[in-house]
N, C-alpha and C positions, 0 to 999 in steps of 0.2 A: 437748537436753532429755531428761531421764530419765523414762521411762514406768514407772509402778508397776503392772506386770502382776500381778494376784493369782495367787499360786501355785496350780497346778492339782492338787496332791495333795489328796485328799478326806478329810474326817473326818466323824464322826457319821453321821446318816442319809443324807447326800449320798454317802458312801462305801460304801453298802450293796451296790451291784452288785459291786464288787471284793472286798469283805470276805466276802460270803456265798457266793461261788463256791468257797470253799476247804473241803476236808476233809469235806464232808457226803456221806452215803450217796446213791447213785443211786436214783432212784425205781424201784420194781419194777413188777409187772404193773399194768395200768390206765393207763399213761402214754399221753397223747394225741399220737400221732406227727404229727398234722396241724398241730401247733403249731410245728414246726421252722421254717417260713418266717416267721411273725410274730415269733418269737424272734430270728431272724437280722436281720430288718428293724429291729427295735427296737435291737438291738446296734449296727447300723451308725449309728444316730442318735447314740449315745453316742461311738462311735469318731470320727466325722467332726467332732463338736463339739470334741473334744480335739485333733484334727488341725488344725482351724482356728486354735486358740490357738497351737499350735506354728508354724504358717505365719506368723501375725502377728508372733510373736517373732522369727522369722528375717528377716522383712521389715524389722523395726525394726533388727536387728543387722547387716544386710548392705547398708546404705545404699540402701534402697528398690530392690533388685534386681528387674528385670522377671521373672526366673525365679520368685522367691518371690511376686510379685504375681500372676502367672499361676497358680501352684500354689494359692494361697489362693482365687482365683476358682473354680478347678476343684473344690476341696474343698467350698466353699459350695454349688456346684451339686449335688454328690453328696449333701450334707446335705439340700438341698431335696427331692431325689428320694426319699431315705430317709424323711423325715418325712411326705411325701405318701403313700407306700406304707404306712407304719406306721399313719397316721391312718385309712386305708381298711380295714385288716385288723383292727385292735384291737377295734372294736365287734362284729365277727363272732366274736370269740374270748373273750368273757366279760369284756371291759373296759368300764367304764361310759363313757357319752358325756361325762360331766363330766371324768373323768380324761384321756380322749383329747383333749378340747378344751383343757384346761389345759396338757398337754404340748405340743400343737401351737402354742398361743399363745406359750409361752416360747421354744420352738425357733425359731419364725419371727421373734420379736423379737431373739433372739440373732443370727440371720442378718443382719437389717437393720442392727443395731448393728455387727456385724463388717464389713459393707461400708462403713459410714460411717468406721470406724477405718482400713480399708484405703485409702479415698480420701484421708482426711486425711494419712495417712503418705506417700502418693505426692505430694501437693500441697504439704505444709508440712514434711515430715520426721518428723512425729509426730502421733498422735491426741491428743485431749483426755483427761486423766486421768479426768474424770467419765464420759465416754462409755465408756471402757474398763471402769471399775468397774461401770457399768450392764450392759454386755455380759456380764461375768463373773457378776453377780448373776442375770441371766436364765439363764445356764448352770447355776448352782447350783439355781435354782428348777426348771428342767427336769429336772435329775438327781434331785431329790427324788421327783418323780412317776415318772420313768422307772424308777428303781431298784425302787420298790415293784411296779410292773407287771412288770418283767423277772423279778424273783425268783419271783413267782407263776407266770408263764408257763413259766419254765424248770423249775420244780418239776413242773408239770402235764405238761410235755413229756418228763419223765424225764431231763433233762440235769444236774440238780444234782449236783455232785461228780464229774462225768465229765471225761475228758481233753479233750473238746471245750470244756466250760465253762472249764477252766483255761487252755487255749490262748487263748481269747477274753479272759479276765481279764488274762493276761500282756501281750497286745497293748495293752490299755487302760493298764495300769500303765506300760509303756514309753513310750507317747505322753505320759503325764503327767510321767514322769521327764525325758524329753527336753525338753519345753516348759519345765519348771522350770529345767533346766540352762542352756538357751539364755538364759532370762530372767536368771539369776544371772550368766552370763558377760558380758552386755551392760550390767549395772547398775553404777551408780557408787557404790552403797552396799553394805554388807557382807551384810545379811540381808534381801533384798527381800520384803516383804509376808508373810513367814512369821511365825507366832507359836509359842509353846511346844508347841502341840498339833499342829502340822504335822509330818509326817515329812520328814526332810531327804533330800537326794538320795542320800547314801551309805547311809542306812537303806533307802531304796527299792531301791537297787542290790543290797544284801545280800539283801533279801527276794526280789528278782527272780532272783538266782543260785540260791538254794535251791529256789525253786519251779520254775525252769526245769529243774534237774537232776531233780526229781521227775516233771515232765511228760515229759521225754525218756525216762525209764525206763518210761513207759507207752506210748510211741509205737511200736507194732508194725507190721510190714509194710515193704516196700521203700520205698514213697513216703514214709511217715511217718519212717522212719529216715533217709532222705536229707535230708529237710527239717530234721530234728532236728540233724544234723551241720552243716548250713549255718547254722542259727540259732546254735548254740553257737560256731562259728568266728567269726561276725560279732560276737557279744556280747563275745568276748575282745578284740576291737579297741577297744572303748569302755568295758569294765568298769573298768579302772584310772582312766580319766578321771572316771567317775561316782563311784567310791569316793573320789577325791581332787579333788573338784570345786572346792575353794578354791585349788588350785594353778593352774598355767598351763592356761588353758581352750582347748578346741578345738571351738567350737560347730558349725562346718561339718562336721567329721568325725562328731560325735555325731549331728547331724541326718541325715547321709547314711546311716549305719549303722542308726540307729533306724528310718528309713523302710523300709530293706530288711528288717530283722528283723520289723517289724510286718506287712509284706506276707507274709513267710514264715509267721508265726504264723497269719494269717488263712487262708492256703492250707492249713496244717496242720490248722486247725480244720475246714475243709471236708472234708479227707481223713478225719479222725476221725469226722466226722458220718456218713459213709457206712458206718462200721464199727459205730457204737453205736446 
């Protein structure tokens, strides 16, 4: 049974977080340094939602492997922790209760539906398309709210346009790219759930390569330079597969290296956060 997992590349207002993190000037004097933690907590919500989609795609494509079942369960627990922390801190940092509640409601619904899809996959081999669609709609609704809040908090924190901001954005982009690649690799149709407005995998890969080169040029210091070399080396292993995603696919390899690169990018972001 083919599951039509909606493509995770974002467009329109849902893509604001990734799009706005590019090329803007860093905020000057008056930046609120106390916002670093709530910005990071909110970022984790976005990251773990995308990670859960990739986990489900891998679970579907790898014959209900226990390894991916356990990984998805762990990701959803991290997402629960992240949304709990974010919901507690946002009202104390200028975010309305209405926006906070709307975000939490959609994220918690996404978690519930993701667990239903995970259980159905393990018991029957595949979740119901309608439940998958509802899960992804909740993700889109959550991101609409999250993106608005994130951009405002990031600007007030003085992170907009920074290397820290770009490292985080690239981690999100790679999670989305990998999830779409794995979906495409396991699908029995040519163009799964994408329409003319969606970025294709190769387009995402080209953008990632260009932006990664720009980021690594800004990564100064021993720790950041070492991480940059590690990221670049790992990316080279899967770049060709991403650019030529309609040829022979290697979802296991892409997932493995994408997970490692995302971890390195998150670590790099933390290292850059200490310097900026």
